[in-house]
N, C-alpha and C positions, 0 to 999 in steps of 0.2 A: 505494499498500502504506499501512494507516493503520502509524505509529511512534511508540510511547510512551515516554521515559526518563521511570522511577518513578525515580531516583536525582535528577530534577529538579522534584521536588514536595517545593517546601518543611514543609509543615504534613503532618507525621507525620496527625493524624488523618484528612486529605481521600484517604490510601492506598488503605483500604479502599474508600473510596467508588469513588475512582477502577477498580478491580479490580471492582466493578460494574458499572458505563456503561460498560468495554471486554466484559467477558464479554454486557448483553445485546448490545452493536453485533454480537458477533461471532454472537452464539447468532440475532440477527435477518438479517444474513446468511445464515446456512447454513437458516435455513427458509424465505426468499423464494420459493424453488424449489417449497415445498413450495406456497404460497400459488398461486402464477401458475401450477401443478398443476391447481387445486381446478376441477372441474366447476362451468361456469355454466349458470343455467336459460336461457331465451330470451329474454328480458327483458333479462338484463345481455350478452347475446354479442348482440344487437339495438345495444346504447348502445355497445359496442365495436368496429362493424362500422360506426356512423355516425359517429364519433369516427376512425377510423381510425386506432386505438390501435394501438403496436408490439405490444401482445399479444395480437393475435386471431390469429395461428398459434398459440402454448402454447392456449389458450384453445380451440379450437378443437380438437388435437387431446388434449385433457386431456376434453373434455364429449362426445367421438364413439370408439367404438369404430374401432381400423382399416381393420378387416372393415367395416364400413359406409360408412365415408368410400370406400372402395373400389369397391365394391358400388353406387356413388351414393343411398344412401337413408337417410342422414345429417338429420334437419332438427329442429328443436323452437322451437315457438309457445304462445305464448298469448291465448287471444282470437281476433280476428283476424290478427294480425300474427304473424309468421315468420320464420327464419332458414333458408338451407340452406344446405352446405356437400359438398363432392363432391372426387373425386380426378381429374384429367380429363387426358390430355396434351395437350392440348388444349379452345381454345374451347366450353362447354361451353354450349349451350340451355337455361334452363327454359322447361317448357312445365308450366303447372297449369289442372284440369281441358279437358285440350286445347285452352288457347290461349293465348300465348306470356307469359309473366314477364318479371320486370324483367332485364335484363344483369345476368350474372357476373359478377365482379370478381376479378381474379387474385391471390394470394401470392407476390409476389418470392421468387425463389430455391426457388422450391416448384410440388406440381402441383396443388395446393390452391385452389379454387376457392369465392368465398361471394358472397354477397345476402340482401340484404334484400326482404318481400314483404306485401304488407294485402291478408288471403283477406276480401271483405266478406260476404259470405252464410253465419251465424253457425250453428249448431243444428243444420249437415249434416256430409254425408260430402264430401270434396273426394278430389283426386288428385293427383298430378305426377310428371314422368317428365323427363326428359333427350335433345337429340338430339345425339352428336357425332359429328360428319365425315358428318350426315345419317342417323346408325342411334340408332333408342331406347337409350337406355342408365338403369338404375336406376330411381326412384321407389316407388309406393308408392300402390296403390290405398286406404290407410285414413291420410286426413291428416284427420282430426274438426277442423273449427274450433267453439272452443266460446262462446255464448253469455252474456249477463252474468249471467240465473242460474244457471250452471254454475261461479259465483264468486259467495262467500259478502259479500254485500252491505253495505256500512257500515250500522251501527245494528242488525244481523239479533241476535236472542239463537240463543245455541246451546244444546243441548242436551248430557246427559250420556249417555257408552258406558258401560259398562259392565264393568269386565273381562272377561276370559275364561271360559267359565262352559261347567266340564266334565260333562256325562251318558251314564247305563250304561245303555242302554234293554233292554229288556223285551222289545218285540214284534220288535227284530232279534238276538237273544239274546246280549246282554255288549258289544255294541256300543258303541264308547266314541266320543262327536261332543263337538265345542265349539262353544260360540253366544253370542253378545253382544248386549245390550239395548241398545235406542238411545233413550233418555228426551229428550224436546224440552222446550224453555224452560216452552212454553204448557199442559203436562201438570198438569191437578187431579186427585189421586187425587178428588174427590168426582164426578168429569167422566170417564164413560167412553169414552177413549180408541176411535181408528181403530186399526189396524193393518195391517201391509205383510210379509212375510215373503221373508227375499232367501236364493236357493239359492248355493253358493259363497260364503258370506259374506265372511268374512274378506277377499274379493278387495275390496270397498267399503266399507270403517270408515274409510280414509285421506282425509282432504280432499281432499288435491288427488295424485290418484295417478292421473291418466287415466279416472279414472269421477265424482269428483267428484259422489258419493251424497247423501253429508251437508248438503252445500252448497244440491244443487237442494231437496233438504226443507226444509232449513230457511227459505233465501228465501222457499219457494212459503207453508210456514206461516206467514210473517210476511205476506205480499200474499193472506191466506184465500185462494189459490186450489184448495189441498187443505186438507183437515182434521187438528187436530191427532192424530197418529198417534205412538204406541209402533212401532219396529222391531228387527223378529230377525232377527238376520243370524247363519246356520249353518251350517255346514262339513257335508262329506261325512263320515261317520264312520267307522272302523277297528276294522276285526274278528280282529285280527291275536293280540289277547292272552285269544280266546274259542276255541282249536281244540277241535275236536270237534263241536260244536257243530251245527244243522242250516245256520243261518245262513252259518256257515264254511265246512262243505263244498261249500257252494254255489259261492261265492265262491270259494274255491282252486280249484274245478274250470273254470268261469269263465273264471279268471283263465291256468290250466295250456293250455285247449283256444284261448285268446285273444291269449294270449303278453303278457298287458297285468300289470303288479304288481299284490298284494293289494287298494294300497287306491284302482288306478283300480278295479280288476274290482269294490270296493265300490261306489264312487261310481257305479258302471253299473249297478248291482240296485239301489239306493235309485232312483233319477233315470231311468231308461230302464225299467223294471218298467211294465207298461200293465194295474194292478192297484191297489186304494185301502191299499196295506201303508204305504206313506210317508206319507198323507194321516193315514191313523188314529194313527202314529207319532209326526208334526206335532202331530196333535187332542191325544193321551190322552193323554202324554208330553212334550213340548217347552211346546207351549202351556198346556198346567194347569199348569206349573208357573210360566209368566209370570204368568199369571191369578193364580199365587196370591202376586204381587207386584205387581201393575199393574189398574189397573181400568181392563183394554180392553173392548171392544163382542164380543158372541157372533155377529153375526145376519152373516152373509155380505155383505148391503151394505154393513155397514163394513171389509170385508177384501179384503186382495189379494196376490196373490202375484205374485213376476219369478223368471228367474234365465236364464243363455246356457247355450248348446252343450245337453247335457243338463242343464242347467240350466232351462232352456226349458222343454222337453217334459213335467220333471218337474212345472211349474208348470202350464202346461195338462195335467195329468192329472189333479193339487190338484183343481180346480178342475170337472172333467170327473166325479170319480171323486164329489168330497161339495160339488155345489153349492150345501148348506146351511151348506159352510164358507168358501167363497173366489167371491167373482161376480167379480174383476177379477184379469187379467193381462198379466203384459207379458211376453212371451217373444223375447230374443234371440239369431238364428242358432238353434232350436231344432234339436235333431235328431231330425224325424221321420222318422225312417227305421228299418231292423233288427236295429239294435244286441242290443236281449233279445229277437229276434224267438224263439219256439220252445223257448225253454231251459228257462221255468219252465213244466214239463204244468200244471200251475192255471191258468198267468197265459197263455196259448200266444199271443196278438196282441203284433205289438209297433208301433213309433209310425209305420211306414209305414203300417198298419193304419187308426190317425184320419182321411185325409179321407173314408172308406165309413163309420168311424161317426159321424162328424158328418151326412155326407147318410144312412142309416138307421137310428139311435136315439133316443130321443124327445131334442127340445132342451132342451136346460140354460139355464136363465137367469146365460149370464155373459158377461163384456164387454172380448174380445180385442186386445190392440196383439199384432202382426206385427212382426217385423226380423230381411230375413235381405238380402245379396249374390247379383251374379252369380261373381264371385270366389269364393267359400263353395268349402270341400272336398268332393270324390267318392271316397271309397273303398269298399271291400271292402261297407259298412254301407248304400251309396245312395247319391244326389244331394241334399244339402241344400236348393241350392235350389229346386229340382222338387219335394222334399217339402214344403218351404213354400208351393210358389205352389200346388199339388194343396191345401193343409190350405187357403189364402186362397181359394179356392176354392171348398169346399165350405161354407166357411164365409159363402161371398158367396149360394151356389146355397139358403142354407137360411136368409138373410136371420136370419144373424147381427147382432149389433152390434160390430160387428171394425174395424182397420184395418188395412195392410199397406204398409210403410213399408220397400221393395223398390230396392236401387245396386248400389254396383260392389263392393263393400267385401268380404273374406275372412274368415274364420273369426276373430275377432275380437270383442273388443268396443267396437272406436273408432265404428262410425256409430249400432250403441244407446244409447252415452253420449251424444256429440254432443246427439243430439233426447230427452236422459231430460227434461229440462224436459216436452219440450210433449207427450210420454207421459203426463209424472202428473199432465198440466192434462184430456186427453182423457180418462184414465183413473179422473177425481175430477170431468169435468165436474156440472153440475148437482144434486151430494151436497148431501142436506138432512142435518145432524144430526139431524132434529126424525123422522124417519123411519126405517125397520128392514128395506123393502125397495121397491124397483122391479122395473117388469116391464124389462127393456131392448128397444129395439129400432133396428132400421139409420138412420142419422145417412140423412136426403135427400139430403145431397150424395154419400155412397155409393151411394145406391140407383138414380139415374142413370148411375155409370159400368157402364162393359161387365165383362166377366168377365178375369180379366187371363191373356195370351195370352205366347207361348217364341220368341226367336229364337236363335237357334244362336250363342251367342257364343264359342267357343273350339275351330273348325275353320275352316282357308283356304278361302277362298268356291274353288269349284269351276269 
């Protein structure tokens, strides 16, 4: 214990200073547990593990929820380097991509186990689980390994993300929506820029959020693998302040029918409806406002659109309905299912109809990257994996310029985000800013491949 006798201090001017020093020291002691309990990132956890720091146990419990540790689902990664931790009564064996991982280390006096691993195959989705007493335990099908292009590289110039912009729609009867505009450092108002629109856009605006989209865009523009482009990140709208309008009545009825809250029902109305309404909203309202501020290209050849889940089908639908507005599409875990099927008498088609529409309707000049996984959800609207396989086969049979990336992941952005650099390079390959159009053709490598086949993955063998 620290003991100080102020009476022993001869110089009175020093006594206030000593008071301050003591107060500072006591404050530091009081705050020490707070610093120790701070959540750490993957790099910090790995360094603690390698140095066998006595603070590792506190760092693990501060960095992961107790429930996640108990369920064997705790991990942190940066690039190919990963930290794994779990609770187990006996020694767990880590399995990565169905192969033995490094040996787990125990923390004395606890049920915690940890290890550090390196997964070399970057830009891909991986999986892990444990074996405890010979039985499978915990893990995840969604373990993305990001490559260098997903992290901002030294010397790469960064652009500017606008403050949130609010918009009130006429096409959707007073719906209010928010969006952001990203202007790259290379943008020159004298030269029209390409354009890319992101649905559920707020989820893409943080650089190191687990999607790392802005990092990828800046890196690829600096390497001239994609054109200089302005990006619009738009969120689904909110109709709650416009009661009594036709849109409000429709969305309200849908929300009650399917027990979805009003904002979620509005998102579905925007994204899952098979019609040209949403793309008209983009063209006539949002992009018209963007074009008033920035010099963006009007040719579909220079415009791309992307989203995930319902935002995935929304992006495909926008290009399908108006290929004169968008010709390049990336869909992550797209909801090509019956979510809005026959909800609107004026637009009775549903997302599950798109394979047949691709097979039977006139061919559109679009380029499409699809992504899904066998672990994706299957609910009352249909099977996401099967729907994406059906659409991929329809695109294959009609010789569209498409790519289908199918893995084992579930309904989240991990797989798509890990591959985002490759997706963008593929989507914008052979782009020539001197052109305004191009007839897209299936790649010879895809032409030589067979149709996709389905194996039963979620039933026990008979």
